[in-house]
C-alpha positions as CSV (number, residue, x, y, z in Angstrom):
1,X,0.3,-0.1,0.0
2,X,1.3,3.4,-0.9
3,X,-0.5,4.9,2.5
4,X,0.6,3.9,6.1
5,X,-1.5,1.7,8.1
6,X,-3.0,2.5,11.5
7,X,-3.7,0.0,14.3
8,X,-7.3,-0.8,14.7
9,X,-7.0,0.1,18.3
10,X,-6.7,3.7,17.5
11,X,-9.9,4.1,15.9
12,X,-11.7,4.9,19.1
13,X,-9.4,8.2,19.4
14,X,-10.6,8.8,15.8
15,X,-14.5,8.1,16.1
16,X,-14.2,10.2,19.6
17,X,-12.8,13.2,17.4
18,X,-14.9,12.9,14.8
19,X,-18.0,12.7,16.8
20,X,-18.9,9.0,16.0
21,X,-21.0,7.3,19.1
22,X,-20.4,3.6,20.1
23,X,-22.9,2.4,22.7
24,X,-21.9,-1.0,24.3
25,X,-20.0,-2.2,21.2
26,X,-16.5,-1.8,19.8
27,X,-14.8,-2.5,16.6
28,X,-12.1,-5.5,17.1
29,X,-10.3,-8.2,15.5
30,X,-12.5,-11.5,15.0
31,X,-10.9,-15.1,14.5
32,X,-11.9,-15.5,10.7
33,X,-13.6,-12.5,9.4
34,X,-10.7,-9.9,10.2
35,X,-12.4,-6.7,11.6
36,X,-15.9,-6.8,13.4
37,X,-18.3,-5.4,15.9
38,X,-18.7,-7.2,18.8
39,X,-20.7,-6.5,22.3
40,X,-18.9,-5.1,25.2
41,X,-21.9,-6.5,27.5
42,X,-24.9,-8.5,27.1
43,X,-27.2,-7.0,24.8
44,X,-31.3,-7.7,24.7
45,X,-34.2,-6.4,22.8
46,X,-38.0,-7.6,22.7
47,X,-40.0,-8.2,20.2
48,X,-41.2,-4.7,19.8
49,X,-38.5,-2.7,17.4
50,X,-39.4,0.7,19.3
51,X,-37.5,-0.6,22.2
52,X,-34.2,-0.9,20.3
53,X,-31.3,1.7,21.1
54,X,-28.6,3.0,18.5
55,X,-25.4,0.9,19.1
56,X,-23.5,3.1,16.8
57,X,-24.1,6.8,15.4
58,X,-22.4,8.3,12.5
59,X,-23.0,11.9,11.7
60,X,-24.1,13.1,8.4
61,X,-21.0,15.0,7.8
62,X,-18.8,11.8,7.6
63,X,-21.1,10.0,5.1
64,X,-19.2,9.8,1.7
65,X,-21.5,10.0,-1.3
66,X,-21.5,11.8,-4.3
67,X,-22.9,14.9,-2.5
68,X,-20.2,14.9,0.1
69,X,-17.6,14.7,-2.7
70,X,-19.4,18.2,-4.4
71,X,-19.2,19.7,-0.9
72,X,-15.7,18.8,-0.5
73,X,-15.0,20.4,-4.2
74,X,-16.4,23.4,-2.9
75,X,-13.8,23.6,-0.1
76,X,-10.8,22.6,-2.0
77,X,-10.7,24.4,-5.5
78,X,-7.8,22.4,-6.3
79,X,-9.7,19.3,-6.3
80,X,-12.4,21.1,-8.4
81,X,-10.1,21.4,-10.9
82,X,-9.0,17.9,-10.7
83,X,-12.9,16.7,-10.8
84,X,-13.6,18.6,-13.8
85,X,-10.5,17.6,-15.8
86,X,-11.2,13.9,-15.2
87,X,-14.9,14.1,-15.8
88,X,-17.2,15.2,-13.3
89,X,-20.6,13.4,-12.6
90,X,-19.9,10.1,-14.8
91,X,-21.1,8.7,-11.8
92,X,-21.4,8.5,-8.0
93,X,-18.9,5.7,-7.8
94,X,-16.4,7.4,-10.2
95,X,-16.5,10.7,-8.1
96,X,-16.3,8.8,-5.0
97,X,-13.2,6.7,-6.0
98,X,-11.5,10.1,-7.3
99,X,-12.1,11.6,-4.2
100,X,-10.4,8.2,-2.0
101,X,-7.5,8.6,-4.4
102,X,-6.6,12.1,-3.5
103,X,-6.9,10.9,0.0
104,X,-4.8,8.0,-0.3
105,X,-2.2,10.0,-1.8
106,X,-2.5,12.9,0.9
107,X,-1.9,10.0,3.5
108,X,1.3,9.0,2.0
109,X,2.4,12.4,0.6
110,X,5.9,12.2,-0.6
111,X,6.1,15.0,-2.7
112,X,6.3,19.0,-2.0
113,X,3.1,19.5,-3.5
114,X,0.8,21.6,-1.5
115,X,-2.5,20.7,-3.3
116,X,-5.1,19.0,-1.5
117,X,-6.9,19.6,1.7
118,X,-7.4,16.3,4.1
119,X,-10.2,15.6,6.0
120,X,-11.5,13.0,8.5
121,X,-11.2,10.2,5.4
122,X,-7.8,10.8,4.8
123,X,-7.0,9.2,8.4
124,X,-9.9,6.9,8.4
125,X,-8.5,5.2,5.3
126,X,-5.6,3.9,7.1
127,X,-7.8,2.1,9.6
128,X,-9.0,-0.3,6.4
129,X,-7.8,-3.6,6.4
130,X,-4.7,-4.2,4.4
131,X,-5.9,-7.7,2.6
132,X,-8.9,-7.3,0.7
133,X,-9.8,-10.6,-1.1
134,X,-12.4,-9.6,-3.8
135,X,-11.6,-11.6,-7.1
136,X,-10.2,-8.1,-8.6
137,X,-7.2,-8.4,-6.2
138,X,-6.4,-12.1,-6.9
139,X,-3.5,-13.0,-8.6
140,X,-3.2,-14.6,-12.1
141,X,-2.8,-18.0,-10.6
142,X,-5.9,-17.3,-8.3
143,X,-8.0,-16.1,-10.9
144,X,-7.5,-19.5,-12.8
145,X,-9.8,-21.0,-10.2
146,X,-12.8,-19.2,-11.5
147,X,-12.4,-20.6,-15.2
148,X,-15.8,-21.7,-16.2
149,X,-17.9,-20.0,-13.7
150,X,-20.2,-17.0,-14.3
151,X,-17.9,-14.8,-12.6
152,X,-15.2,-15.1,-15.3
153,X,-16.1,-12.9,-17.8
154,X,-17.7,-10.4,-15.4
155,X,-14.0,-10.6,-13.8
156,X,-12.4,-9.8,-16.9
157,X,-14.6,-7.2,-17.9
158,X,-14.1,-5.3,-14.6
159,X,-10.6,-5.3,-14.8
160,X,-10.6,-3.9,-18.2
161,X,-12.8,-1.3,-17.3
162,X,-10.6,-0.3,-14.2
163,X,-7.7,-0.3,-16.3
164,X,-9.4,2.1,-18.9
165,X,-10.5,4.2,-15.9
166,X,-7.1,4.3,-14.1
167,X,-5.4,5.4,-17.4
168,X,-8.0,8.2,-18.2
169,X,-7.2,9.7,-14.7
170,X,-3.4,9.4,-15.0
171,X,-3.7,11.2,-18.4
172,X,-6.1,14.0,-17.1
173,X,-4.5,14.7,-13.9
174,X,-0.9,14.6,-15.3
175,X,-1.6,17.6,-17.2
176,X,-2.0,19.7,-14.0
177,X,1.6,20.1,-12.6
178,X,0.5,20.1,-9.0
179,X,-1.6,16.9,-9.2
180,X,1.1,15.2,-11.2
181,X,3.6,16.0,-8.3
182,X,1.2,14.3,-5.7
183,X,-0.4,11.6,-7.6
184,X,2.5,10.4,-9.9
185,X,6.0,11.6,-9.4
186,X,7.7,9.1,-7.4
187,X,5.6,6.2,-8.5
188,X,3.1,7.2,-5.5
189,X,-0.1,5.6,-6.7
190,X,-0.1,2.5,-8.9
191,X,-2.9,0.7,-10.8
192,X,-3.1,-1.9,-7.9
193,X,-3.9,0.9,-5.4
194,X,-7.1,1.8,-8.0
195,X,-8.3,-1.6,-7.7
196,X,-7.7,-1.8,-4.1
197,X,-9.8,1.4,-3.8
198,X,-12.5,0.1,-6.0
199,X,-12.8,-3.2,-4.0
200,X,-12.8,-1.2,-0.6
201,X,-16.0,0.9,-2.1
202,X,-17.6,-2.4,-3.6
203,X,-17.3,-4.1,-0.2
204,X,-18.2,-1.3,2.1
205,X,-20.6,0.8,0.1
206,X,-24.2,1.0,1.6
207,X,-27.4,1.9,0.0
208,X,-29.2,4.3,2.7
209,X,-32.6,5.2,2.6
210,X,-32.2,8.8,2.1
211,X,-28.5,9.5,1.3
212,X,-28.2,6.6,-1.5
213,X,-25.4,4.8,-2.4
214,X,-22.7,5.6,0.6
215,X,-19.6,4.6,2.4
216,X,-20.3,5.0,6.1
217,X,-17.0,4.8,8.2
218,X,-17.1,2.5,11.3
219,X,-20.6,0.9,10.3
220,X,-19.0,-0.3,7.2
221,X,-16.6,-2.9,9.8
222,X,-19.8,-4.9,10.5
223,X,-19.8,-8.1,9.0
224,X,-22.2,-10.2,6.8
225,X,-24.6,-13.1,8.2
226,X,-27.4,-15.0,6.7
227,X,-28.8,-14.6,10.1
228,X,-28.3,-11.0,10.8
229,X,-28.8,-9.6,14.3
230,X,-28.6,-5.8,13.3
231,X,-29.6,-3.6,10.6
232,X,-28.4,0.0,9.6
233,X,-31.0,3.2,8.9
234,X,-31.1,7.1,9.1
235,X,-32.6,8.9,11.8
236,X,-34.7,12.5,11.7
237,X,-31.1,14.0,12.4
238,X,-29.7,12.4,9.2
239,X,-27.3,10.2,11.1
240,X,-26.7,6.8,10.0
241,X,-27.7,4.5,13.1
242,X,-26.9,0.9,13.6
243,X,-29.8,-0.9,15.4
244,X,-30.3,-4.3,16.9
245,X,-33.1,-6.3,15.4
246,X,-36.3,-7.2,17.3
247,X,-36.2,-10.3,19.5
248,X,-32.3,-10.5,19.6
249,X,-30.1,-11.8,22.6
250,X,-26.4,-11.1,22.5
251,X,-23.7,-12.1,25.1
252,X,-20.8,-9.9,25.9
253,X,-18.1,-10.7,23.3
254,X,-20.7,-12.1,20.3
255,X,-20.2,-10.4,17.2
256,X,-22.9,-8.3,15.5
257,X,-23.9,-8.8,11.8
258,X,-25.8,-7.5,9.1
259,X,-27.1,-8.9,6.0
260,X,-25.2,-7.9,2.7
261,X,-28.1,-9.1,0.7
262,X,-30.3,-11.9,1.0
263,X,-31.2,-12.4,-2.7
264,X,-27.5,-11.8,-4.2
265,X,-26.1,-15.0,-5.7
266,X,-22.9,-16.6,-5.1
267,X,-20.9,-15.1,-7.8
268,X,-22.2,-11.8,-6.4
269,X,-21.5,-12.0,-3.1
270,X,-17.7,-13.3,-4.2
271,X,-17.4,-10.6,-6.9
272,X,-18.4,-7.9,-4.2
273,X,-17.3,-8.8,-0.9
274,X,-14.8,-11.5,-1.5
275,X,-16.6,-14.7,0.2
276,X,-19.3,-17.3,-0.6
277,X,-22.1,-17.5,1.7
278,X,-22.9,-21.3,2.4
279,X,-25.8,-20.7,4.4
280,X,-27.4,-18.3,1.8
281,X,-30.8,-19.6,0.0
282,X,-30.1,-17.8,-2.8
283,X,-29.2,-20.0,-5.5
284,X,-29.0,-18.3,-8.9
285,X,-26.6,-17.1,-11.8
286,X,-26.2,-15.0,-14.6
287,X,-24.6,-15.9,-17.9
288,X,-24.1,-13.8,-21.0
289,X,-25.8,-14.4,-24.2
290,X,-24.6,-13.8,-28.0
291,X,-27.0,-13.9,-31.1
292,X,-26.2,-16.6,-33.6
293,X,-23.1,-15.7,-35.3
294,X,-24.8,-16.5,-38.8
295,X,-27.9,-14.4,-38.0
296,X,-28.1,-11.1,-40.7
297,X,-30.1,-9.6,-38.1
298,X,-27.5,-10.2,-35.1
299,X,-26.1,-6.6,-35.3
300,X,-29.7,-4.8,-35.5
301,X,-31.0,-6.9,-32.7
302,X,-28.2,-6.0,-30.2
303,X,-28.6,-2.4,-31.0
304,X,-32.2,-2.4,-30.5
305,X,-32.4,-4.6,-27.3
306,X,-33.1,-2.5,-24.5
307,X,-30.7,-4.4,-21.9
308,X,-28.0,-6.8,-21.1
309,X,-28.2,-10.0,-23.3
310,X,-27.9,-12.6,-20.9
311,X,-29.7,-15.4,-19.2
312,X,-30.7,-15.5,-15.6
313,X,-31.5,-18.9,-13.6
314,X,-32.6,-19.3,-10.0
315,X,-33.3,-22.2,-8.3
316,X,-36.2,-22.4,-5.4
317,X,-37.1,-25.1,-3.6
318,X,-37.8,-28.0,-6.0
319,X,-38.3,-25.9,-9.1
320,X,-35.9,-24.1,-11.4
321,X,-36.8,-20.6,-13.1
322,X,-35.1,-19.0,-16.0
323,X,-35.3,-15.6,-17.8
324,X,-34.1,-14.2,-20.8
325,X,-35.4,-11.5,-22.7
326,X,-32.8,-11.3,-25.3
327,X,-33.5,-15.0,-26.2
328,X,-36.7,-14.3,-27.7
329,X,-35.9,-11.6,-29.9
330,X,-32.6,-13.6,-30.9
331,X,-34.7,-16.7,-31.8
332,X,-37.2,-14.9,-34.2
333,X,-36.5,-14.0,-37.9
334,X,-37.8,-12.0,-40.7
335,X,-40.0,-14.9,-42.1
336,X,-41.7,-15.0,-38.7
337,X,-42.8,-11.3,-38.8
338,X,-39.8,-9.3,-37.5
339,X,-38.4,-6.4,-39.4
340,X,-36.1,-3.5,-38.8
341,X,-36.6,0.0,-40.6
342,X,-34.5,3.1,-40.4
343,X,-36.6,6.4,-39.7
344,X,-35.1,9.4,-41.2
345,X,-35.7,12.4,-39.0
346,X,-36.3,15.9,-40.4
347,X,-32.8,17.1,-38.9
348,X,-31.3,14.4,-41.1
349,X,-30.5,12.0,-38.0
350,X,-31.4,8.3,-38.5
351,X,-33.3,6.1,-35.9
352,X,-33.4,2.2,-36.0
353,X,-37.0,1.1,-35.4
354,X,-38.4,-2.4,-34.9
355,X,-41.6,-3.9,-36.0
356,X,-43.2,-6.8,-35.1
357,X,-46.3,-8.1,-37.3
358,X,-46.2,-4.6,-38.7
359,X,-46.4,-3.1,-35.4
360,X,-43.8,-0.8,-34.1
361,X,-42.4,-2.1,-30.9
362,X,-39.3,-0.4,-30.7
363,X,-39.8,0.6,-27.0
364,X,-40.8,-3.0,-26.3
365,X,-37.8,-5.4,-27.2
366,X,-37.6,-6.7,-23.9
367,X,-41.4,-7.8,-24.1
368,X,-40.9,-10.4,-27.1
369,X,-42.0,-13.4,-24.8
370,X,-45.4,-11.5,-24.7
371,X,-45.5,-10.0,-28.2
372,X,-45.2,-13.9,-29.8
373,X,-47.7,-15.3,-27.7
374,X,-50.5,-14.4,-30.3
375,X,-48.4,-15.9,-33.1
376,X,-50.0,-19.0,-34.7
377,X,-46.6,-20.7,-34.4
378,X,-45.7,-19.6,-30.8
379,X,-45.4,-23.1,-29.5
380,X,-42.4,-23.5,-32.3
381,X,-40.9,-20.1,-31.1
382,X,-40.8,-21.1,-27.5
383,X,-39.0,-24.4,-28.3
384,X,-36.4,-22.4,-30.2
385,X,-35.8,-20.5,-26.9
386,X,-36.1,-23.4,-24.8
387,X,-33.3,-25.2,-27.1
388,X,-31.1,-22.3,-27.0
389,X,-30.9,-22.0,-23.3
390,X,-30.2,-25.7,-22.7
391,X,-27.5,-25.7,-25.3
392,X,-26.1,-22.5,-23.5
393,X,-26.2,-24.0,-20.0
394,X,-25.0,-27.5,-21.4
395,X,-21.6,-25.8,-22.8
396,X,-21.3,-23.8,-19.6
397,X,-21.4,-26.7,-17.7
398,X,-18.8,-28.4,-19.8
399,X,-16.5,-25.3,-19.4
400,X,-16.7,-25.7,-15.7
401,X,-16.4,-29.3,-15.1
402,X,-13.2,-29.2,-17.7
403,X,-11.3,-26.6,-15.4
404,X,-12.0,-28.3,-12.2
405,X,-9.0,-27.4,-9.9
406,X,-7.2,-30.0,-7.4
407,X,-8.3,-30.8,-4.3
408,X,-6.0,-28.1,-2.5
409,X,-4.5,-24.8,-3.4
410,X,-1.0,-24.6,-5.1
411,X,1.7,-22.8,-3.4
412,X,0.7,-19.7,-5.3
413,X,-2.9,-19.6,-4.2
414,X,-4.0,-18.3,-1.1
415,X,-6.3,-21.0,0.7
416,X,-9.2,-18.3,1.2
417,X,-9.2,-17.8,-2.5
418,X,-9.4,-21.7,-3.1
419,X,-12.2,-22.4,-1.0
420,X,-14.4,-19.6,-2.0
421,X,-13.8,-20.5,-5.7
422,X,-14.5,-24.3,-4.8
423,X,-17.7,-23.1,-3.0
424,X,-18.7,-20.6,-6.0
425,X,-17.9,-23.9,-8.5
426,X,-20.1,-26.3,-6.6
427,X,-22.9,-24.1,-6.3
428,X,-23.0,-23.0,-9.8
429,X,-22.5,-26.9,-11.1
430,X,-25.3,-28.0,-9.1
431,X,-27.8,-25.2,-10.4
432,X,-26.7,-25.8,-14.0
433,X,-27.2,-29.7,-13.8
434,X,-30.8,-28.8,-12.2
435,X,-31.5,-26.3,-14.9
436,X,-30.5,-28.6,-17.5
437,X,-32.7,-31.6,-16.2
438,X,-35.8,-29.0,-16.2
439,X,-35.1,-27.5,-19.6
440,X,-34.8,-31.2,-21.0
441,X,-38.4,-32.4,-19.6
442,X,-39.8,-29.1,-21.0
443,X,-38.2,-29.6,-24.2
444,X,-39.4,-33.2,-24.5
445,X,-43.1,-32.2,-23.6
446,X,-43.2,-29.3,-26.3
447,X,-41.6,-31.7,-29.0
448,X,-44.8,-34.2,-28.1
449,X,-47.4,-31.4,-28.1
450,X,-46.0,-29.9,-31.5
451,X,-46.4,-33.0,-33.6
452,X,-50.3,-32.8,-32.8
453,X,-50.3,-29.2,-33.1
454,X,-52.5,-28.3,-36.4
455,X,-51.0,-25.2,-37.0
456,X,-47.3,-26.7,-37.3
457,X,-48.7,-29.8,-39.0
458,X,-50.1,-27.3,-41.7
459,X,-47.1,-25.2,-41.8
460,X,-44.6,-28.0,-42.4
461,X,-46.6,-30.7,-43.6
462,X,-47.5,-34.2,-41.6
463,X,-44.6,-36.0,-42.6
464,X,-41.9,-33.4,-42.5
465,X,-42.4,-32.3,-39.1
466,X,-38.8,-33.1,-37.6
467,X,-37.1,-31.7,-34.6
468,X,-34.8,-29.4,-36.8
469,X,-37.8,-28.0,-38.0
470,X,-39.3,-27.5,-34.8
471,X,-36.5,-25.5,-33.2
472,X,-35.1,-23.8,-36.7
473,X,-32.1,-23.8,-38.2
474,X,-30.7,-21.7,-35.4
475,X,-30.9,-24.3,-32.9
476,X,-27.6,-26.3,-34.9
477,X,-25.6,-23.2,-35.0
478,X,-22.7,-22.3,-32.3
479,X,-24.8,-20.2,-30.0
480,X,-22.5,-20.7,-26.8
481,X,-19.4,-18.4,-27.5
482,X,-20.1,-16.1,-24.5
483,X,-18.0,-12.7,-24.3
């Protein structure tokens, strides 16, 4: 790290000086999770939430979000110059990360540059853990463990995006002499530091009821549990407070926990927080989906589609559910009634419009499952989609199984990374196997019913209704090459 590390025992002093209130709890080092918040005495709440008192109060001026960055820019004109040069309001995350980058450089100031104004976050950054186990900070040998998982393409895309962000910031800030001296001269900030700041942001960011996406010091030290004992909120004074849930009994020394998200998939938990919750009931995954490589309308479909082409699979109890809005658009063609037209505006601009059965559906490209239900060959179109989804999942499962790591981590792989990857692989293998089995059953039922469908027989002829006719030529194409 370019910035120094402060002992967690000193956090109490920082909290007192910055008006953060701890009531019967403290930040300490836990056995397995690094830092955490534990009870300093026995705690109890009744079933009535009104009886709960705040265990931790963080004043509004310490909450770090896009509004706080804007206020900081008003105090520091040099930072305003930097913010405008890099590109203000690209996103709340981008502005917050630029602020954190500056605070990290100020904490490790090695140049004589007088630019930059310190604030409580300059020191608070130095309390945050040195080791962050998010996959973006895994080594290449550790990232190999994720081959074949749904996280592999997302991780590659994230690292590429971080690299582009970092190069943009370095290019724009280097043109400002004072910021060049602070950030870059002497090798103060490196790409790995930018990745680490992003990891700290993603793993510690909270969604507050009124303040929105924010980082909150001290409360961000609390760990996750599938059965949390506390929750965070904002009170009428705009403080962020940590509250015990109703009906909780804790003993002195017990760790207090919150939920990071009960519906988040194993891949999302690992990507954002660096671990997989084995007790979570959320079994789902998301895979990218590409159009058929020989589809003449493929490019138009991608341009017109309002969203990210993907397959979402979720397992709930004994059933498996899947959704893929793009798959329906992907599996219909001109002969089915799909058409793209270029609309010429009066000012010369051109706009791509989508038509289904002569109706303009440009604003409804995510609704083709509904739009095709009135089609005489709806069952055939549905079977095409089911076949494509099944083939994609089968390919994903084969990729996952062909890249299975050994039973123990290598000398170049940390055990924490190995265990997390192994847990993710096991969960996704189980989900894929269940989904493929369900799709096979659905496909067989649809094929049987189609052979008796009068519309299909009239369209194809009673003696020519083969499986390839039912699913269309697309089903035999290589539709499994994911980005």
